C-alpha positions in Angstrom: -27.2 -45.4 23.8 -30.4 -46.2 21.7 -30.1 -47.9 18.4 -31.1 -45.4 15.7 -32.5 -46.6 12.3 -30.4 -45.5 9.4 -31.1 -45.2 5.7 -28.0 -47.3 5.0 -25.8 -49.7 7.1 -23.2 -47.9 9.2 -20.4 -50.0 7.5 -21.2 -48.3 4.2 -21.9 -44.8 5.8 -18.6 -44.9 7.8 -16.5 -46.2 4.9 -17.7 -43.6 2.4 -18.6 -40.5 4.4 -16.6 -40.5 7.6 -14.1 -42.6 9.5 -15.3 -45.0 12.3 -13.4 -42.8 14.8 -15.3 -39.7 13.7 -18.5 -41.6 13.8 -18.0 -42.8 17.4 -16.9 -39.4 18.6 -20.1 -37.8 17.1 -22.2 -40.3 19.1 -20.0 -40.5 22.2 -22.3 -38.5 24.6 -25.1 -41.0 23.8 -23.1 -43.9 25.2 -23.5 -45.3 28.7 -20.5 -45.2 31.1 -19.3 -48.8 30.2 -19.9 -48.1 26.4 -17.8 -44.9 26.7 -14.9 -47.1 27.8 -15.2 -49.1 24.7 -15.6 -46.0 22.5 -12.5 -44.3 24.1 -10.4 -47.4 23.6 -11.4 -47.9 20.0 -10.8 -44.3 19.1 -7.3 -44.3 20.7 -6.2 -47.8 19.9 -7.7 -48.3 16.5 -4.9 -50.9 15.4 -5.9 -53.1 18.4 -9.6 -52.7 17.8 -9.0 -53.6 14.2 -7.4 -57.0 14.8 -8.4 -58.2 18.3 -11.3 -60.3 19.3 -14.3 -58.9 21.2 -13.0 -60.6 24.3 -9.5 -59.1 24.1 -10.9 -55.6 23.4 -13.2 -55.9 26.5 -10.3 -56.8 28.7 -8.2 -53.9 27.6 -11.2 -51.4 28.0 -12.0 -52.8 31.4 -15.4 -54.0 30.5 -17.2 -57.2 29.3 -17.4 -58.7 25.8 -21.2 -58.4 25.9 -20.8 -54.6 26.4 -18.6 -54.5 23.3 -21.2 -56.3 21.3 -24.1 -54.1 22.5 -22.0 -51.0 21.8 -21.5 -52.3 18.2 -25.2 -52.9 17.9 -26.1 -49.5 19.5 -24.0 -47.8 16.6 -26.1 -49.6 14.1 -23.8 -52.5 13.2 -25.1 -56.1 13.3 -22.4 -57.0 15.7 -18.7 -56.6 16.6 -17.4 -58.2 13.4 -19.0 -55.4 11.3 -17.7 -52.7 13.5 -14.2 -54.4 13.3 -14.4 -54.3 9.5 -14.9 -50.5 9.7 -12.0 -50.3 12.1 -9.8 -52.3 9.7 -10.8 -50.1 6.7 -9.9 -46.9 8.6 -6.7 -48.5 9.7 -5.7 -49.4 6.2 -6.5 -45.8 5.0 -4.4 -44.3 7.8 -1.5 -46.6 7.0 -1.8 -46.4 3.1 1.0 -43.9 2.8 4.5 -45.4 3.5 6.5 -43.8 6.1 9.7 -42.3 4.8 12.4 -42.5 7.4 14.4 -39.4 8.3 17.7 -38.7 6.7 20.3 -40.9 8.4 17.7 -43.0 10.2 18.1 -46.7 10.3 15.1 -48.5 8.8 16.3 -51.9 9.8 13.6 -53.7 11.9 14.3 -54.0 15.6 13.6 -57.7 15.6 13.2 -60.6 13.2 9.6 -61.5 12.1 9.4 -64.4 14.4 9.3 -62.2 17.4 8.8 -63.7 20.9 6.6 -62.1 23.5 9.4 -60.1 25.1 10.4 -58.7 21.7 6.8 -57.9 20.7 6.3 -55.9 23.9 9.5 -54.0 23.5 8.8 -53.2 19.9 5.3 -51.9 20.9 7.0 -49.6 23.5 9.3 -48.3 20.8 6.4 -47.5 18.6 4.5 -45.8 21.4 7.4 -43.4 22.0 7.6 -42.6 18.3 4.0 -42.2 17.9 3.7 -39.9 20.9 6.6 -37.8 19.6 5.1 -37.5 16.2 1.6 -36.5 17.6 2.5 -34.3 20.5 1.7 -30.6 20.1 4.6 -28.2 20.4 2.2 -25.5 21.3 0.7 -27.5 24.1 4.0 -28.6 25.5 5.3 -24.9 25.5 2.1 -23.8 27.2 2.4 -26.4 30.0 6.1 -25.6 30.5 5.2 -21.9 30.7 2.3 -22.7 33.2 4.7 -24.8 35.4 7.3 -22.0 35.7 4.9 -19.1 36.1 2.5 -20.5 38.7 3.0 -20.2 42.4 2.2 -23.9 43.0 1.6 -27.1 41.1 -0.6 -29.9 42.2 -0.4 -33.3 40.3 -3.4 -35.6 40.6 -2.8 -39.3 39.7 -4.2 -42.4 41.5 -3.5 -46.2 41.3 -1.0 -46.9 38.4 -0.8 -43.1 37.8 0.4 -42.4 41.4 3.9 -43.4 40.5 4.1 -40.9 37.6 2.6 -38.2 39.6 5.3 -38.6 42.3 8.0 -38.9 39.7 6.9 -35.7 38.1 6.8 -34.0 41.5 10.4 -35.4 42.2 11.8 -34.0 38.9 10.2 -30.6 39.5 11.2 -30.4 43.1 14.8 -30.9 42.0 14.4 -27.6 40.3 13.1 -26.1 43.6 9.6 -25.7 42.4 6.6 -26.0 44.8 4.8 -29.2 43.8 2.2 -31.4 45.7 0.6 -34.7 44.8 -2.8 -36.0 45.3 -2.6 -39.8 44.9 -5.4 -41.2 47.2 -8.6 -40.0 48.9 -6.8 -39.4 52.2 -7.5 -36.6 54.5 -4.2 -35.0 53.7 -4.8 -35.3 50.0 -8.3 -33.9 50.4 -6.9 -30.9 52.3 -4.6 -30.2 49.4 -7.5 -30.1 47.1 -9.1 -27.6 49.4 -6.1 -25.3 49.0 -6.5 -25.1 45.2 -6.9 -21.4 44.1 -6.4 -19.2 41.0 -2.6 -19.4 41.5 -2.5 -23.2 41.2 -1.7 -25.3 38.2 -3.5 -28.7 38.5 -2.1 -31.4 36.3 -4.3 -34.5 36.0 -2.8 -37.9 34.9 -5.0 -40.7 33.5 -5.0 -43.9 31.7 -8.2 -45.1 30.2 -11.2 -44.3 32.5 -10.0 -41.5 34.9 -10.3 -42.1 38.6 -13.1 -40.0 40.3 -10.5 -38.3 42.5 -8.6 -36.9 39.5 -11.8 -35.7 37.9 -12.8 -34.1 41.1 -9.4 -32.2 41.3 -9.9 -31.0 37.8 -13.4 -29.9 38.3 -12.6 -28.1 41.5 -9.6 -26.4 39.7 -11.9 -25.1 36.9 -14.4 -23.9 39.4 -11.8 -21.9 41.3 -10.4 -20.5 38.0 -7.1 -22.4 38.4 -5.1 -23.5 35.4 -5.6 -27.1 34.3 -3.5 -29.6 32.2 -4.4 -33.1 31.3 -1.8 -35.8 30.4 -3.7 -38.9 29.2 -3.9 -41.7 26.7 -7.6 -41.2 26.0 -8.6 -38.3 23.8 -12.3 -38.6 24.9 -11.4 -38.8 28.6 -13.3 -36.6 31.1 -9.9 -35.4 32.4 -9.0 -34.3 28.8 -12.2 -32.4 28.5 -11.4 -30.5 31.7 -7.9 -29.7 30.9 -7.1 -26.3 29.3 -3.9 -27.8 28.2 -3.8 -31.3 26.8 -1.0 -33.7 26.2 -1.8 -37.2 24.8 0.6 -40.3 24.8 0.2 -43.7 23.1 -0.2 -46.8 25.3 -0.7 -49.6 22.8 0.6 -52.9 24.2 0.2 -56.7 23.5 0.6 -57.3 27.2 -2.2 -57.5 29.7 -1.7 -53.9 30.9 -1.3 -50.6 29.1 2.2 -49.4 28.2 3.3 -46.4 30.1 6.8 -46.1 28.4 5.8 -43.1 26.4 4.2 -41.4 29.4 7.5 -41.8 31.3 9.4 -40.3 28.3 6.9 -37.4 28.1 7.2 -36.6 31.8 11.1 -36.6 31.6 11.1 -34.5 28.5 8.6 -32.1 30.1 10.8 -31.7 33.1 13.9 -31.1 30.9 11.9 -28.5 29.0 11.5 -26.6 32.3 15.1 -27.0 33.1 16.3 -25.8 29.7 14.6 -22.4 30.1 17.4 -21.4 32.4 19.8 -24.2 33.0 22.3 -22.1 34.9 19.8 -21.0 37.4 18.4 -24.5 37.8 21.8 -26.1 38.2 22.2 -23.8 41.3 18.8 -24.8 42.6 19.5 -28.5 42.1 22.8 -28.2 44.0 21.1 -26.4 46.9 18.2 -28.9 46.9 20.7 -31.9 47.2 22.5 -30.1 50.0 19.3 -29.8 52.1 
C-alpha cells in the first residue's frame, strides 16, 4: 500500500466523514497480504484494536508490530497511536447508546470488577455468543439451512483449528442421515473429494482470521463449477467470505493468546438444530436408524 497525501490528516477525516472501519475497507485492496491481516483484525475486533498495544495487536493478527506501524502510516497516520485514537473514537460512538436489557433479563454483571484471568476469558466468551446472536442474519441462516437440506451432498472445508469444527458439523448432519464430506488437510483423499465437487454440491468454508489456502481453493473450485458456497468466518473481509454466496459471521474476541471459538460452536449447533427442526419427526427416525447402523 502506498502512502497517499491527503488534504487533511486521516484522524480528522475519519472522525468527521467516515468511521475508521469504513476507511480501512475502502482501501483494503491496496494493502499487502500482511497488511490485510491487520486490516481484517481491526475491522472485526475494533474494541481490541482501540485498547491494545501494537505488539498485542500484531500477535493476534499473526503478523509483526512493524507491520502494524507501517499499515498505520500507509493509511496516512503518523503511527499506530494516531490510528488507535481513531479506533477509540469509533468505539465510543458505537457504544454511546446504552443497551437496554430485554424484559425479564438479568442485568447483574457475571463477575465482580476485579476479575481474574479465568473470569475475564469466560466473560469474553459470553459476550461473543451474545454479539454473534445479535448480528447474525436470519435470512442468511435460513438460506444456508435450505441449501443443506436441498443439496445432494455437502462438503465442509476447514483446516488446522477449523478442522475440529468441520468434523463436528459433519457429525451433527450425518446424525440426520445427510451426505457430508470433510476436507481438513491436503491429503490425496481430501483432494479427490475436491475433484468431485459439482453443481449439486454445497461447499461450506470455515475460517478464522487469514483463511487456509486449501479452504480458499475449495471455495474457488466450487464457484468455478457452479456449486453453492457458504462461508462461516470471523473476518468480514476474508477471501472465504468474498467467495461465499451465503455468509455467516461470528465474534471471536478474546483476552487470551488464541481466538475464541465459543460463538462458532454455538452457531454450528444452532445451524444443525435448524435443519432438524424442519421435520423433527422424520429426522428422529433417521437418527434412530443411524445409531443402529
